[in-house]
Structures are given as C-alpha cells and as structure tokens.
Backbone as ProteinMPNN parsed JSONL, in Angstrom:
{"seq_chain_A": "MNVVECLSCKGTSLVPIMDFDHMPLAGGFRSSVSAPEAWYPLRIRICETCKLIQTIDLIDQDVLFKEYAFS", "coords_chain_A": {"N_chain_A": [[91.744, 102.433, 109.408], [88.866, 100.48, 109.523], [87.297, 98.433, 107.253], [83.903, 97.838, 106.536], [82.193, 97.266, 104.534], [82.086, 96.106, 101.117], [84.603, 97.338, 98.969], [84.052, 97.658, 96.33], [81.352, 96.803, 95.419], [79.821, 97.526, 97.563], [78.662, 95.592, 99.132], [77.845, 93.76, 102.137], [78.735, 91.357, 103.07], [81.502, 90.18, 103.925], [83.852, 87.765, 103.818], [86.227, 86.12, 105.837], [89.487, 85.304, 104.635], [92.275, 85.125, 105.043], [94.499, 85.882, 107.729], [97.108, 87.847, 108.406], [98.09, 88.869, 110.702], [100.089, 91.345, 111.966], [101.982, 93.379, 109.758], [104.938, 94.844, 108.243], [105.127, 97.816, 106.141], [105.261, 97.241, 102.631], [106.905, 98.857, 100.997], [108.307, 100.215, 102.882], [111.108, 101.204, 103.568], [113.722, 101.162, 105.864], [115.946, 103.596, 107.329], [118.157, 102.715, 108.682], [119.372, 99.707, 110.264], [118.725, 99.778, 112.936], [116.654, 101.572, 113.06], [113.261, 102.352, 113.923], [110.421, 100.334, 112.995], [107.262, 100.502, 111.541], [104.325, 98.575, 112.034], [101.414, 97.096, 110.617], [97.967, 95.984, 110.703], [96.954, 93.18, 108.692], [94.454, 91.892, 107.228], [92.689, 89.724, 105.206], [89.841, 89.598, 103.128], [87.001, 88.246, 101.32], [84.497, 89.354, 99.169], [81.279, 88.143, 99.201], [79.368, 88.808, 97.352], [80.427, 90.156, 94.957], [82.867, 88.946, 94.673], [85.336, 90.2, 95.038], [88.594, 90.313, 96.265], [90.019, 91.639, 99.129], [91.692, 93.88, 101.441], [90.754, 94.605, 104.792], [91.714, 96.46, 106.462], [92.497, 99.551, 106.132], [95.181, 101.726, 105.414], [96.166, 104.958, 106.288], [96.578, 107.279, 103.656], [98.522, 109.278, 103.824], [100.42, 108.122, 105.429], [100.981, 105.72, 104.098], [102.014, 106.522, 101.587], [104.022, 108.307, 102.206], [106.881, 108.2, 102.048], [107.219, 107.072, 99.461], [108.838, 104.906, 97.356], [108.532, 104.263, 94.697], [107.525, 106.151, 92.862]], "CA_chain_A": [[90.312, 102.406, 109.211], [88.377, 99.129, 109.325], [86.261, 98.392, 106.22], [82.777, 96.969, 106.886], [81.46, 96.931, 103.306], [82.951, 95.89, 99.962], [85.104, 98.566, 98.35], [83.571, 97.72, 94.959], [79.894, 96.739, 95.248], [79.211, 97.969, 98.831], [78.057, 94.461, 99.83], [78.248, 93.696, 103.544], [79.132, 89.999, 103.422], [82.935, 90.0, 103.704], [84.233, 86.505, 104.453], [87.674, 86.032, 106.075], [90.288, 84.343, 103.878], [93.55, 84.963, 105.709], [94.88, 86.929, 108.67], [98.571, 87.874, 108.529], [98.368, 89.594, 111.937], [100.653, 92.659, 111.657], [103.076, 93.33, 108.787], [105.479, 96.158, 107.896], [104.772, 98.251, 104.788], [106.117, 96.621, 101.61], [107.889, 99.824, 100.536], [108.756, 100.993, 104.036], [112.53, 100.957, 103.786], [114.27, 101.868, 107.02], [117.208, 104.288, 107.056], [119.204, 101.885, 109.269], [118.861, 98.489, 110.888], [118.208, 100.097, 114.266], [115.505, 102.485, 112.952], [112.003, 101.664, 114.219], [109.607, 99.957, 111.844], [105.832, 100.462, 111.86], [103.626, 97.372, 111.605], [99.981, 97.354, 110.448], [97.189, 94.751, 110.521], [96.697, 92.776, 107.306], [93.419, 90.859, 107.213], [92.162, 89.607, 103.84], [88.453, 89.131, 103.045], [86.406, 88.169, 99.986], [83.093, 89.765, 99.133], [80.456, 87.058, 98.662], [78.525, 89.317, 96.266], [81.151, 90.391, 93.694], [84.079, 88.116, 94.728], [86.551, 90.995, 95.146], [89.445, 90.024, 97.416], [90.446, 92.954, 99.604], [92.061, 94.017, 102.839], [89.751, 95.412, 105.5], [92.441, 97.423, 107.296], [93.081, 100.56, 105.251], [96.21, 102.568, 106.012], [96.049, 106.351, 105.857], [97.424, 107.555, 102.492], [99.67, 110.092, 104.23], [101.4, 107.18, 105.977], [101.307, 104.728, 103.076], [102.796, 107.093, 100.481], [104.881, 109.379, 102.72], [108.211, 108.045, 101.435], [106.979, 106.043, 98.458], [110.044, 104.807, 96.53], [108.246, 103.861, 93.32], [106.709, 107.145, 92.169]], "C_chain_A": [[89.902, 100.962, 108.885], [87.189, 99.149, 108.363], [85.161, 97.417, 106.639], [81.908, 96.622, 105.677], [82.451, 96.838, 102.158], [83.343, 97.222, 99.331], [84.622, 98.724, 96.913], [82.044, 97.818, 94.888], [79.114, 97.198, 96.48], [78.447, 96.85, 99.556], [78.603, 94.365, 101.252], [78.67, 92.298, 103.996], [80.598, 89.777, 103.036], [83.403, 88.801, 104.519], [85.754, 86.455, 104.63], [88.328, 84.962, 105.204], [91.579, 84.05, 104.642], [93.81, 86.146, 106.627], [96.385, 86.837, 108.878], [99.026, 88.565, 109.809], [98.895, 90.98, 111.571], [101.882, 92.492, 110.762], [103.642, 94.738, 108.595], [105.031, 96.535, 106.483], [105.755, 97.658, 103.786], [107.205, 97.575, 101.128], [108.448, 100.674, 101.66], [110.198, 100.717, 104.379], [113.049, 101.805, 104.941], [115.61, 102.5, 106.661], [118.392, 103.528, 107.646], [118.551, 100.674, 109.93], [118.218, 98.788, 112.236], [117.002, 101.052, 114.238], [114.211, 101.73, 113.237], [111.204, 101.39, 112.947], [108.147, 99.852, 112.279], [105.208, 99.19, 111.274], [102.125, 97.662, 111.598], [99.232, 96.032, 110.273], [96.958, 94.47, 109.043], [95.749, 91.578, 107.327], [92.735, 90.882, 105.844], [90.768, 88.999, 103.88], [88.043, 89.037, 101.574], [84.934, 88.562, 100.101], [82.287, 88.633, 98.499], [79.596, 87.509, 97.482], [79.296, 89.421, 94.954], [82.477, 89.631, 93.599], [85.384, 88.91, 94.739], [87.301, 90.592, 96.415], [90.086, 91.335, 97.833], [90.911, 92.894, 101.052], [91.008, 94.881, 103.529], [90.394, 96.459, 106.404], [93.146, 98.422, 106.389], [94.053, 101.434, 106.025], [96.059, 103.968, 105.437], [97.036, 106.615, 104.719], [98.653, 108.387, 102.843], [100.774, 109.22, 104.817], [101.893, 106.26, 104.88], [102.237, 105.287, 101.997], [103.734, 108.216, 100.917], [106.265, 109.354, 102.075], [108.153, 106.942, 100.392], [108.134, 106.023, 97.452], [109.768, 104.576, 95.055], [107.376, 104.87, 92.571], [107.454, 107.766, 91.013]], "O_chain_A": [[90.536, 100.309, 108.057], [86.186, 99.81, 108.63], [85.452, 96.294, 107.05], [81.002, 95.794, 105.772], [83.532, 97.423, 102.218], [82.513, 98.119, 99.18], [84.761, 99.799, 96.33], [81.504, 98.792, 94.363], [77.885, 97.255, 96.448], [77.679, 97.119, 100.48], [79.703, 94.841, 101.531], [78.932, 92.083, 105.179], [80.896, 89.255, 101.961], [83.357, 88.815, 105.749], [86.493, 86.719, 103.681], [87.8, 83.861, 105.05], [91.936, 82.893, 104.864], [93.397, 87.27, 106.342], [96.88, 85.869, 109.456], [100.217, 88.819, 109.985], [98.181, 91.732, 110.908], [102.706, 91.601, 110.968], [102.919, 95.721, 108.761], [104.604, 95.672, 105.715], [106.952, 97.581, 104.062], [108.327, 97.138, 100.873], [109.005, 101.744, 101.412], [110.483, 100.061, 105.38], [112.837, 103.017, 104.982], [116.324, 102.0, 105.792], [119.516, 103.675, 107.166], [117.336, 100.632, 110.124], [117.265, 98.115, 112.631], [116.396, 101.31, 115.278], [114.075, 100.576, 112.831], [111.302, 102.12, 111.96], [107.835, 99.191, 113.269], [105.53, 98.788, 110.156], [101.621, 98.381, 112.461], [99.793, 95.067, 109.754], [96.788, 95.389, 108.242], [96.17, 90.425, 107.427], [92.266, 91.924, 105.387], [90.532, 88.01, 104.575], [88.65, 89.659, 100.703], [84.232, 88.143, 101.021], [82.584, 88.211, 97.381], [79.144, 86.678, 96.695], [78.882, 88.848, 93.946], [83.138, 89.667, 92.561], [86.442, 88.341, 94.472], [86.722, 90.537, 97.5], [90.631, 92.061, 97.002], [90.566, 91.973, 101.792], [90.44, 95.783, 102.915], [89.696, 97.251, 107.038], [94.261, 98.173, 105.931], [93.779, 101.833, 107.156], [95.85, 104.135, 104.235], [98.199, 106.22, 104.804], [99.709, 108.224, 102.232], [101.952, 109.561, 104.705], [103.097, 106.044, 104.745], [103.149, 104.593, 101.547], [104.193, 108.995, 100.082], [106.755, 110.383, 101.61], [108.938, 105.995, 100.431], [108.377, 107.02, 96.771], [110.681, 104.683, 94.237], [106.57, 104.477, 91.728], [106.911, 108.627, 90.32]]}, "name": "protein", "num_of_chains": 1, "seq": "MNVVECLSCKGTSLVPIMDFDHMPLAGGFRSSVSAPEAWYPLRIRICETCKLIQTIDLIDQDVLFKEYAFS"}
C-alpha cells in the first residue's frame, strides 16, 4: 500500500529523503541459502507539517509478521 498522507497528522506534503529501492524484510530469515527471499520497496519521506519521518510503502501485516522471530 502506498501512503499519500502523513501517518500522524494526515498532512499531504511528504518530501522524499531517501529511496533504498527494494530491500528484504529485516526479520525475514530464510530456511536455507537457496530459499527465495521477498524484496519490498523502501522509500523514506518526511512530513513538512509535523516532521515525522516515515516509509510510504506499507507492507501487509500478514506478510510482515507471519514468521516474526521477536514476539
């Protein structure tokens, strides 16, 4: 899901800070070296209204926490 307004103040002025292209999940440990790895966009923006730094590419919670190792 692509965010178009600030997740905190609902402002619509999100300014790009950094674009990491596609990255694997930080806690997405593979079962073996040959196992496929999912990659997701990681674009960082700052809200000009409240200054919250946030990603605009939200990952579905069912995917993000499916095999969460730190619960």
